PDB file of N, CA, C and O in Angstrom, chain B, residues numbered from 101:
ATOM      1  N   MET B 101     118.151 148.394 154.701  1.00  0.00           N
ATOM      2  CA  MET B 101     119.505 148.794 154.391  1.00  0.00           C
ATOM      3  C   MET B 101     120.540 148.896 155.482  1.00  0.00           C
ATOM      4  O   MET B 101     120.536 148.856 156.713  1.00  0.00           O
ATOM      5  N   GLU B 102     121.178 149.001 154.791  1.00  0.00           N
ATOM      6  CA  GLU B 102     122.931 148.699 156.295  1.00  0.00           C
ATOM      7  C   GLU B 102     123.043 150.192 156.365  1.00  0.00           C
ATOM      8  O   GLU B 102     122.542 151.069 155.662  1.00  0.00           O
ATOM      9  N   ALA B 103     123.932 150.247 157.527  1.00  0.00           N
ATOM     10  CA  ALA B 103     124.252 151.867 158.008  1.00  0.00           C
ATOM     11  C   ALA B 103     124.958 152.262 157.219  1.00  0.00           C
ATOM     12  O   ALA B 103     124.565 151.570 156.280  1.00  0.00           O
ATOM     13  N   GLU B 104     125.797 152.902 156.783  1.00  0.00           N
ATOM     14  CA  GLU B 104     127.047 153.831 155.944  1.00  0.00           C
ATOM     15  C   GLU B 104     128.221 152.923 156.964  1.00  0.00           C
ATOM     16  O   GLU B 104     128.189 153.212 158.160  1.00  0.00           O
ATOM     17  N   PRO B 105     129.126 151.967 156.565  1.00  0.00           N
ATOM     18  CA  PRO B 105     130.048 151.586 157.079  1.00  0.00           C
ATOM     19  C   PRO B 105     131.550 153.231 157.475  1.00  0.00           C
ATOM     20  O   PRO B 105     131.899 154.146 156.729  1.00  0.00           O
ATOM     21  N   THR B 106     131.958 152.920 158.778  1.00  0.00           N
ATOM     22  CA  THR B 106     132.646 154.055 159.262  1.00  0.00           C
ATOM     23  C   THR B 106     133.376 153.793 159.000  1.00  0.00           C
ATOM     24  O   THR B 106     134.059 154.727 159.420  1.00  0.00           O
ATOM     25  N   ASP B 107     134.321 152.891 158.345  1.00  0.00           N
ATOM     26  CA  ASP B 107     135.644 152.304 157.744  1.00  0.00           C
ATOM     27  C   ASP B 107     135.622 153.512 156.491  1.00  0.00           C
ATOM     28  O   ASP B 107     134.728 153.398 155.653  1.00  0.00           O
ATOM     29  N   GLU B 108     136.465 154.507 156.377  1.00  0.00           N
ATOM     30  CA  GLU B 108     136.980 155.289 154.774  1.00  0.00           C
ATOM     31  C   GLU B 108     136.924 153.962 153.812  1.00  0.00           C
ATOM     32  O   GLU B 108     136.010 153.638 153.053  1.00  0.00           O
ATOM     33  N   THR B 109     138.093 153.329 154.049  1.00  0.00           N
ATOM     34  CA  THR B 109     138.568 152.191 152.957  1.00  0.00           C
ATOM     35  C   THR B 109     136.783 151.528 152.513  1.00  0.00           C
ATOM     36  O   THR B 109     136.325 151.686 151.381  1.00  0.00           O
ATOM     37  N   SER B 110     136.291 151.080 153.218  1.00  0.00           N
ATOM     38  CA  SER B 110     134.820 150.325 152.772  1.00  0.00           C
ATOM     39  C   SER B 110     133.727 151.461 152.111  1.00  0.00           C
ATOM     40  O   SER B 110     133.268 151.273 150.984  1.00  0.00           O
ATOM     41  N   ALA B 111     133.448 152.362 152.722  1.00  0.00           N
ATOM     42  CA  ALA B 111     132.668 153.318 151.882  1.00  0.00           C
ATOM     43  C   ALA B 111     133.203 153.514 150.633  1.00  0.00           C
ATOM     44  O   ALA B 111     132.319 153.410 149.784  1.00  0.00           O
ATOM     45  N   PHE B 112     134.418 153.784 150.109  1.00  0.00           N
ATOM     46  CA  PHE B 112     134.808 154.199 149.027  1.00  0.00           C
ATOM     47  C   PHE B 112     134.804 152.670 148.028  1.00  0.00           C
ATOM     48  O   PHE B 112     134.487 152.829 146.849  1.00  0.00           O
ATOM     49  N   PHE B 113     135.096 151.444 148.423  1.00  0.00           N
ATOM     50  CA  PHE B 113     134.803 150.867 147.795  1.00  0.00           C
ATOM     51  C   PHE B 113     132.871 150.055 147.609  1.00  0.00           C
ATOM     52  O   PHE B 113     132.307 149.318 146.800  1.00  0.00           O
ATOM     53  N   LEU B 114     132.551 150.669 148.708  1.00  0.00           N
ATOM     54  CA  LEU B 114     130.984 150.485 148.184  1.00  0.00           C
ATOM     55  C   LEU B 114     130.402 151.618 147.235  1.00  0.00           C
ATOM     56  O   LEU B 114     129.568 151.361 146.366  1.00  0.00           O
ATOM     57  N   ARG B 115     130.728 152.446 147.386  1.00  0.00           N
ATOM     58  CA  ARG B 115     130.945 153.805 146.337  1.00  0.00           C
ATOM     59  C   ARG B 115     130.910 153.456 144.939  1.00  0.00           C
ATOM     60  O   ARG B 115     130.132 153.693 144.015  1.00  0.00           O
ATOM     61  N   ASP B 116     132.534 152.501 145.128  1.00  0.00           N
ATOM     62  CA  ASP B 116     132.871 152.372 143.491  1.00  0.00           C
ATOM     63  C   ASP B 116     132.847 151.168 142.819  1.00  0.00           C
ATOM     64  O   ASP B 116     133.497 150.989 141.789  1.00  0.00           O
ATOM     65  N   THR B 117     131.616 149.701 143.710  1.00  0.00           N
ATOM     66  CA  THR B 117     131.011 148.632 143.159  1.00  0.00           C
ATOM     67  C   THR B 117     130.078 149.230 142.551  1.00  0.00           C
ATOM     68  O   THR B 117     130.067 149.109 141.326  1.00  0.00           O
ATOM     69  N   LYS B 118     128.913 150.130 143.265  1.00  0.00           N
ATOM     70  CA  LYS B 118     128.275 150.822 142.693  1.00  0.00           C
ATOM     71  C   LYS B 118     128.342 151.374 142.007  1.00  0.00           C
ATOM     72  O   LYS B 118     128.012 150.775 140.984  1.00  0.00           O
ATOM     73  N   ARG B 119     128.714 152.723 141.753  1.00  0.00           N
ATOM     74  CA  ARG B 119     128.915 152.934 140.107  1.00  0.00           C
ATOM     75  C   ARG B 119     129.397 152.220 139.014  1.00  0.00           C
ATOM     76  O   ARG B 119     129.155 152.556 137.855  1.00  0.00           O
ATOM     77  N   ARG B 120     130.270 150.957 139.417  1.00  0.00           N
ATOM     78  CA  ARG B 120     130.581 149.638 138.393  1.00  0.00           C
ATOM     79  C   ARG B 120     129.275 149.050 137.963  1.00  0.00           C
ATOM     80  O   ARG B 120     128.976 148.892 136.779  1.00  0.00           O
ATOM     81  N   LEU B 121     128.644 148.788 138.796  1.00  0.00           N
ATOM     82  CA  LEU B 121     127.305 147.878 138.390  1.00  0.00           C
ATOM     83  C   LEU B 121     126.743 149.011 138.016  1.00  0.00           C
ATOM     84  O   LEU B 121     125.953 148.642 137.147  1.00  0.00           O
ATOM     85  N   SER B 122     126.643 150.195 138.121  1.00  0.00           N
ATOM     86  CA  SER B 122     125.004 150.803 137.150  1.00  0.00           C
ATOM     87  C   SER B 122     125.563 151.209 135.482  1.00  0.00           C
ATOM     88  O   SER B 122     124.776 151.404 134.556  1.00  0.00           O
ATOM     89  N   ARG B 123     126.665 151.262 135.390  1.00  0.00           N
ATOM     90  CA  ARG B 123     127.668 151.447 134.502  1.00  0.00           C
ATOM     91  C   ARG B 123     127.422 149.890 133.966  1.00  0.00           C
ATOM     92  O   ARG B 123     126.805 149.736 132.912  1.00  0.00           O
ATOM     93  N   LEU B 124     127.690 149.262 134.372  1.00  0.00           N
ATOM     94  CA  LEU B 124     127.583 147.602 133.571  1.00  0.00           C
ATOM     95  C   LEU B 124     126.153 147.534 132.936  1.00  0.00           C
ATOM     96  O   LEU B 124     126.009 147.349 131.727  1.00  0.00           O
ATOM     97  N   ALA B 125     124.748 147.743 134.087  1.00  0.00           N
ATOM     98  CA  ALA B 125     123.764 147.756 133.746  1.00  0.00           C
ATOM     99  C   ALA B 125     123.531 149.003 132.834  1.00  0.00           C
ATOM    100  O   ALA B 125     122.721 148.879 131.915  1.00  0.00           O
ATOM    101  N   GLU B 126     123.977 149.830 132.958  1.00  0.00           N
ATOM    102  CA  GLU B 126     122.959 150.595 131.329  1.00  0.00           C
ATOM    103  C   GLU B 126     124.046 150.534 130.044  1.00  0.00           C
ATOM    104  O   GLU B 126     124.023 151.490 129.269  1.00  0.00           O
ATOM    105  N   GLN B 127     125.186 149.221 129.746  1.00  0.00           N
ATOM    106  CA  GLN B 127     125.993 148.893 128.465  1.00  0.00           C
ATOM    107  C   GLN B 127     125.151 147.747 128.232  1.00  0.00           C
ATOM    108  O   GLN B 127     124.602 147.525 127.153  1.00  0.00           O
ATOM    109  N   SER B 128     125.016 146.695 129.722  1.00  0.00           N
ATOM    110  CA  SER B 128     124.229 145.840 128.694  1.00  0.00           C
ATOM    111  C   SER B 128     122.914 146.097 128.391  1.00  0.00           C
ATOM    112  O   SER B 128     122.486 145.304 127.552  1.00  0.00           O
ATOM    113  N   PHE B 129     121.967 147.062 128.834  1.00  0.00           N
ATOM    114  CA  PHE B 129     121.018 147.667 127.893  1.00  0.00           C
ATOM    115  C   PHE B 129     120.700 148.402 127.036  1.00  0.00           C
ATOM    116  O   PHE B 129     119.571 148.497 126.554  1.00  0.00           O
ATOM    117  N   CYS B 130     122.387 149.473 126.519  1.00  0.00           N
ATOM    118  CA  CYS B 130     121.753 149.828 125.076  1.00  0.00           C
ATOM    119  C   CYS B 130     122.653 148.669 124.312  1.00  0.00           C
ATOM    120  O   CYS B 130     122.348 148.823 123.129  1.00  0.00           O
ATOM    121  N   TYR B 131     123.587 147.610 124.388  1.00  0.00           N
ATOM    122  CA  TYR B 131     124.115 146.565 123.778  1.00  0.00           C
ATOM    123  C   TYR B 131     122.542 145.773 123.417  1.00  0.00           C
ATOM    124  O   TYR B 131     121.827 146.135 122.482  1.00  0.00           O
ATOM    125  N   SER B 132     122.265 144.851 124.188  1.00  0.00           N
ATOM    126  CA  SER B 132     121.073 144.521 124.153  1.00  0.00           C
ATOM    127  C   SER B 132     120.103 145.573 122.898  1.00  0.00           C
ATOM    128  O   SER B 132     119.842 145.449 121.702  1.00  0.00           O
ATOM    129  N   ALA B 133     119.831 146.487 123.845  1.00  0.00           N
ATOM    130  CA  ALA B 133     119.007 147.638 122.563  1.00  0.00           C
ATOM    131  C   ALA B 133     119.504 147.622 121.280  1.00  0.00           C
ATOM    132  O   ALA B 133     118.616 147.551 120.430  1.00  0.00           O
ATOM    133  N   PHE B 134     120.797 147.670 120.796  1.00  0.00           N
ATOM    134  CA  PHE B 134     121.354 147.815 120.082  1.00  0.00           C
ATOM    135  C   PHE B 134     120.845 146.506 119.064  1.00  0.00           C
ATOM    136  O   PHE B 134     120.113 146.808 118.122  1.00  0.00           O
ATOM    137  N   GLY B 135     121.052 145.729 119.165  1.00  0.00           N
ATOM    138  CA  GLY B 135     121.651 144.219 119.111  1.00  0.00           C
ATOM    139  C   GLY B 135     119.631 143.970 118.468  1.00  0.00           C
ATOM    140  O   GLY B 135     119.218 143.273 117.541  1.00  0.00           O
ATOM    141  N   LEU B 136     119.113 144.561 119.109  1.00  0.00           N
ATOM    142  CA  LEU B 136     117.175 144.264 118.994  1.00  0.00           C
ATOM    143  C   LEU B 136     117.620 145.361 117.305  1.00  0.00           C
ATOM    144  O   LEU B 136     117.953 144.940 116.197  1.00  0.00           O
ATOM    145  N   LEU B 137     117.502 146.250 117.602  1.00  0.00           N
ATOM    146  CA  LEU B 137     116.816 147.442 116.568  1.00  0.00           C
ATOM    147  C   LEU B 137     117.948 146.814 115.284  1.00  0.00           C
ATOM    148  O   LEU B 137     117.314 146.612 114.248  1.00  0.00           O
ATOM    149  N   LEU B 138     119.515 146.460 115.143  1.00  0.00           N
ATOM    150  CA  LEU B 138     119.775 146.006 114.369  1.00  0.00           C
ATOM    151  C   LEU B 138     119.219 144.460 113.576  1.00  0.00           C
ATOM    152  O   LEU B 138     119.246 143.788 112.545  1.00  0.00           O
ATOM    153  N   TYR B 139     118.893 144.521 114.499  1.00  0.00           N
ATOM    154  CA  TYR B 139     117.822 142.396 113.856  1.00  0.00           C
ATOM    155  C   TYR B 139     117.310 143.134 113.344  1.00  0.00           C
ATOM    156  O   TYR B 139     117.621 143.263 112.160  1.00  0.00           O
ATOM    157  N   CYS B 140     115.998 144.255 114.028  1.00  0.00           N
ATOM    158  CA  CYS B 140     114.529 144.454 113.169  1.00  0.00           C
ATOM    159  C   CYS B 140     115.188 144.918 111.761  1.00  0.00           C
ATOM    160  O   CYS B 140     114.797 144.474 110.681  1.00  0.00           O
ATOM    161  N   ARG B 141     116.354 145.971 111.918  1.00  0.00           N
ATOM    162  CA  ARG B 141     116.630 146.401 110.595  1.00  0.00           C
ATOM    163  C   ARG B 141     117.017 145.589 109.619  1.00  0.00           C
ATOM    164  O   ARG B 141     116.675 145.880 108.472  1.00  0.00           O
ATOM    165  N   LEU B 142     117.911 144.251 109.891  1.00  0.00           N
ATOM    166  CA  LEU B 142     118.368 143.934 108.407  1.00  0.00           C
ATOM    167  C   LEU B 142     117.649 142.311 107.616  1.00  0.00           C
ATOM    168  O   LEU B 142     117.661 141.759 106.516  1.00  0.00           O
ATOM    169  N   ALA B 143     116.972 142.028 109.263  1.00  0.00           N
ATOM    170  CA  ALA B 143     115.752 140.814 109.269  1.00  0.00           C
ATOM    171  C   ALA B 143     114.410 140.530 108.559  1.00  0.00           C
ATOM    172  O   ALA B 143     113.827 139.586 108.025  1.00  0.00           O
ATOM    173  N   TYR B 144     114.133 142.495 108.968  1.00  0.00           N
ATOM    174  CA  TYR B 144     112.420 142.203 108.972  1.00  0.00           C
ATOM    175  C   TYR B 144     111.744 141.608 109.146  1.00  0.00           C
ATOM    176  O   TYR B 144     111.218 140.931 108.263  1.00  0.00           O
ATOM    177  N   PRO B 145     111.315 141.553 110.791  1.00  0.00           N
ATOM    178  CA  PRO B 145     110.850 140.156 110.698  1.00  0.00           C
ATOM    179  C   PRO B 145     109.036 140.711 110.503  1.00  0.00           C
ATOM    180  O   PRO B 145     108.714 141.776 109.975  1.00  0.00           O
ATOM    181  N   GLY B 146     107.911 139.523 111.164  1.00  0.00           N
ATOM    182  CA  GLY B 146     106.363 139.599 110.353  1.00  0.00           C
ATOM    183  C   GLY B 146     106.759 140.221 108.967  1.00  0.00           C
ATOM    184  O   GLY B 146     105.849 141.010 108.715  1.00  0.00           O
ATOM    185  N   GLY B 147     107.913 140.256 107.681  1.00  0.00           N
ATOM    186  CA  GLY B 147     107.403 140.412 106.403  1.00  0.00           C
ATOM    187  C   GLY B 147     107.745 141.425 106.053  1.00  0.00           C
ATOM    188  O   GLY B 147     107.657 142.415 106.779  1.00  0.00           O
ATOM    189  N   SER B 148     108.280 141.465 104.714  1.00  0.00           N
ATOM    190  CA  SER B 148     109.070 143.145 104.186  1.00  0.00           C
ATOM    191  C   SER B 148     107.916 143.973 104.053  1.00  0.00           C
ATOM    192  O   SER B 148     108.166 145.161 103.846  1.00  0.00           O
ATOM    193  N   ALA B 149     106.699 143.642 104.119  1.00  0.00           N
ATOM    194  CA  ALA B 149     105.425 144.816 104.066  1.00  0.00           C
ATOM    195  C   ALA B 149     105.020 145.569 104.852  1.00  0.00           C
ATOM    196  O   ALA B 149     104.372 146.557 104.505  1.00  0.00           O
ATOM    197  N   ILE B 150     105.408 145.190 106.596  1.00  0.00           N
ATOM    198  CA  ILE B 150     105.915 146.150 107.489  1.00  0.00           C
ATOM    199  C   ILE B 150     106.335 146.922 107.395  1.00  0.00           C
ATOM    200  O   ILE B 150     105.856 148.019 107.683  1.00  0.00           O
ATOM    201  N   TRP B 151     107.757 146.649 106.813  1.00  0.00           N
ATOM    202  CA  TRP B 151     108.959 147.341 106.462  1.00  0.00           C
ATOM    203  C   TRP B 151     109.375 148.224 105.934  1.00  0.00           C
ATOM    204  O   TRP B 151     110.319 148.934 106.279  1.00  0.00           O
ATOM    205  N   ASP B 152     108.489 148.319 104.702  1.00  0.00           N
ATOM    206  CA  ASP B 152     108.479 148.975 103.291  1.00  0.00           C
ATOM    207  C   ASP B 152     108.813 150.495 103.667  1.00  0.00           C
ATOM    208  O   ASP B 152     109.755 150.967 103.032  1.00  0.00           O
ATOM    209  N   TRP B 153     108.380 151.083 104.316  1.00  0.00           N
ATOM    210  CA  TRP B 153     108.503 152.509 104.534  1.00  0.00           C
ATOM    211  C   TRP B 153     109.929 152.682 104.948  1.00  0.00           C
ATOM    212  O   TRP B 153     110.537 153.736 104.762  1.00  0.00           O
ATOM    213  N   SER B 154     110.510 151.505 105.579  1.00  0.00           N
ATOM    214  CA  SER B 154     112.190 152.382 106.154  1.00  0.00           C
ATOM    215  C   SER B 154     112.881 152.500 104.404  1.00  0.00           C
ATOM    216  O   SER B 154     113.659 153.449 104.303  1.00  0.00           O
ATOM    217  N   GLU B 155     112.694 151.693 103.104  1.00  0.00           N
ATOM    218  CA  GLU B 155     113.214 152.173 102.386  1.00  0.00           C
ATOM    219  C   GLU B 155     113.300 153.137 101.570  1.00  0.00           C
ATOM    220  O   GLU B 155     114.180 153.149 100.710  1.00  0.00           O
ATOM    221  N   SER B 156     112.112 154.428 101.738  1.00  0.00           N
ATOM    222  CA  SER B 156     111.914 155.096 101.555  1.00  0.00           C
ATOM    223  C   SER B 156     112.975 156.535 102.345  1.00  0.00           C
ATOM    224  O   SER B 156     113.712 156.604 103.328  1.00  0.00           O
ATOM    225  N   THR B 157     112.506 157.547 101.223  1.00  0.00           N
ATOM    226  CA  THR B 157     114.033 158.799 101.078  1.00  0.00           C
ATOM    227  C   THR B 157     114.252 158.501 102.635  1.00  0.00           C
ATOM    228  O   THR B 157     115.141 157.818 103.143  1.00  0.00           O
ATOM    229  N   PHE B 158     112.842 159.433 103.479  1.00  0.00           N
ATOM    230  CA  PHE B 158     113.081 159.461 104.657  1.00  0.00           C
ATOM    231  C   PHE B 158     113.343 158.598 105.788  1.00  0.00           C
ATOM    232  O   PHE B 158     113.989 158.730 106.828  1.00  0.00           O
ATOM    233  N   GLY B 159     112.622 157.642 105.257  1.00  0.00           N
ATOM    234  CA  GLY B 159     112.734 156.416 106.303  1.00  0.00           C
ATOM    235  C   GLY B 159     114.360 155.651 106.325  1.00  0.00           C
ATOM    236  O   GLY B 159     115.211 155.540 107.207  1.00  0.00           O
ATOM    237  N   PHE B 160     114.316 155.398 105.496  1.00  0.00           N
ATOM    238  CA  PHE B 160     116.174 154.556 105.359  1.00  0.00           C
ATOM    239  C   PHE B 160     117.326 155.461 106.604  1.00  0.00           C
ATOM    240  O   PHE B 160     117.659 155.131 107.742  1.00  0.00           O
ATOM    241  N   PRO B 161     117.786 157.006 105.544  1.00  0.00           N
ATOM    242  CA  PRO B 161     118.678 157.660 106.918  1.00  0.00           C
ATOM    243  C   PRO B 161     118.385 158.053 108.411  1.00  0.00           C
ATOM    244  O   PRO B 161     119.197 158.510 109.216  1.00  0.00           O
ATOM    245  N   VAL B 162     116.548 157.676 108.688  1.00  0.00           N
ATOM    246  CA  VAL B 162     116.201 158.247 110.490  1.00  0.00           C
ATOM    247  C   VAL B 162     116.314 157.238 110.565  1.00  0.00           C
ATOM    248  O   VAL B 162     117.086 157.380 111.514  1.00  0.00           O
ATOM    249  N   LEU B 163     116.249 155.550 110.380  1.00  0.00           N
ATOM    250  CA  LEU B 163     115.832 154.707 110.465  1.00  0.00           C
ATOM    251  C   LEU B 163     117.778 154.065 110.997  1.00  0.00           C
ATOM    252  O   LEU B 163     117.897 153.840 112.202  1.00  0.00           O
ATOM    253  N   TRP B 164     118.955 153.855 110.194  1.00  0.00           N
ATOM    254  CA  TRP B 164     120.137 154.020 110.759  1.00  0.00           C
ATOM    255  C   TRP B 164     120.520 154.469 112.253  1.00  0.00           C
ATOM    256  O   TRP B 164     120.859 153.720 113.169  1.00  0.00           O
ATOM    257  N   ALA B 165     120.352 156.249 112.294  1.00  0.00           N
ATOM    258  CA  ALA B 165     120.627 156.800 112.923  1.00  0.00           C
ATOM    259  C   ALA B 165     119.599 156.243 114.496  1.00  0.00           C
ATOM    260  O   ALA B 165     120.202 156.091 115.558  1.00  0.00           O
ATOM    261  N   VAL B 166     118.408 156.054 114.432  1.00  0.00           N
ATOM    262  CA  VAL B 166     117.642 155.075 115.380  1.00  0.00           C
ATOM    263  C   VAL B 166     118.364 153.420 115.709  1.00  0.00           C
ATOM    264  O   VAL B 166     117.894 152.986 116.761  1.00  0.00           O
ATOM    265  N   VAL B 167     118.838 152.957 115.403  1.00  0.00           N
ATOM    266  CA  VAL B 167     118.943 151.875 114.872  1.00  0.00           C
ATOM    267  C   VAL B 167     120.613 151.765 115.827  1.00  0.00           C
ATOM    268  O   VAL B 167     120.941 150.831 116.558  1.00  0.00           O
ATOM    269  N   PHE B 168     121.337 152.866 115.558  1.00  0.00           N
ATOM    270  CA  PHE B 168     123.243 153.154 116.264  1.00  0.00           C
ATOM    271  C   PHE B 168     122.790 154.142 117.265  1.00  0.00           C
ATOM    272  O   PHE B 168     123.719 154.768 117.776  1.00  0.00           O
ATOM    273  N   LEU B 169     120.963 154.607 117.902  1.00  0.00           N
ATOM    274  CA  LEU B 169     121.354 155.888 119.100  1.00  0.00           C
ATOM    275  C   LEU B 169     122.044 154.849 120.560  1.00  0.00           C
ATOM    276  O   LEU B 169     123.140 154.942 121.113  1.00  0.00           O
ATOM    277  N   PRO B 170     121.111 154.087 120.779  1.00  0.00           N
ATOM    278  CA  PRO B 170     122.860 153.337 121.862  1.00  0.00           C
ATOM    279  C   PRO B 170     123.940 153.162 121.858  1.00  0.00           C
ATOM    280  O   PRO B 170     124.603 153.037 122.887  1.00  0.00           O
ATOM    281  N   LEU B 171     124.342 153.115 120.831  1.00  0.00           N
ATOM    282  CA  LEU B 171     125.978 153.234 120.750  1.00  0.00           C
ATOM    283  C   LEU B 171     126.282 154.553 121.075  1.00  0.00           C
ATOM    284  O   LEU B 171     127.256 154.702 121.812  1.00  0.00           O
ATOM    285  N   PHE B 172     125.629 155.638 120.670  1.00  0.00           N
ATOM    286  CA  PHE B 172     126.017 157.125 120.398  1.00  0.00           C
ATOM    287  C   PHE B 172     125.936 156.930 122.390  1.00  0.00           C
ATOM    288  O   PHE B 172     126.909 157.002 123.141  1.00  0.00           O
ATOM    289  N   LEU B 173     124.774 156.731 122.718  1.00  0.00           N
ATOM    290  CA  LEU B 173     124.372 156.912 124.096  1.00  0.00           C
ATOM    291  C   LEU B 173     125.476 156.035 125.542  1.00  0.00           C
ATOM    292  O   LEU B 173     125.413 156.095 126.770  1.00  0.00           O
ATOM    293  N   LEU B 174     126.276 155.385 124.700  1.00  0.00           N
ATOM    294  CA  LEU B 174     127.323 155.332 125.983  1.00  0.00           C
ATOM    295  C   LEU B 174     128.880 155.789 125.449  1.00  0.00           C
ATOM    296  O   LEU B 174     129.812 155.318 126.100  1.00  0.00           O
ATOM    297  N   ASP B 175     129.084 156.339 124.742  1.00  0.00           N
ATOM    298  CA  ASP B 175     130.200 157.378 125.004  1.00  0.00           C
ATOM    299  C   ASP B 175     129.888 158.985 126.403  1.00  0.00           C
ATOM    300  O   ASP B 175     130.781 159.808 126.607  1.00  0.00           O
TER     301      ASP B 175
END
């Protein structure tokens, strides 16, 4: 690990870069999770027999909430 920079400007830019990269990683994870969950919801991978529970009265709204959960985490 590198030593902390003594220059105030360098320290600011290093902290700023760390925050931006961590936010970028969080966004990429959440958008990927949303895409994967949306694919599973709309395409029914593995056949529709596996996903019959999702069309029930309880499963339908719960599954849509789970699909959009990664987008809610971004705000």
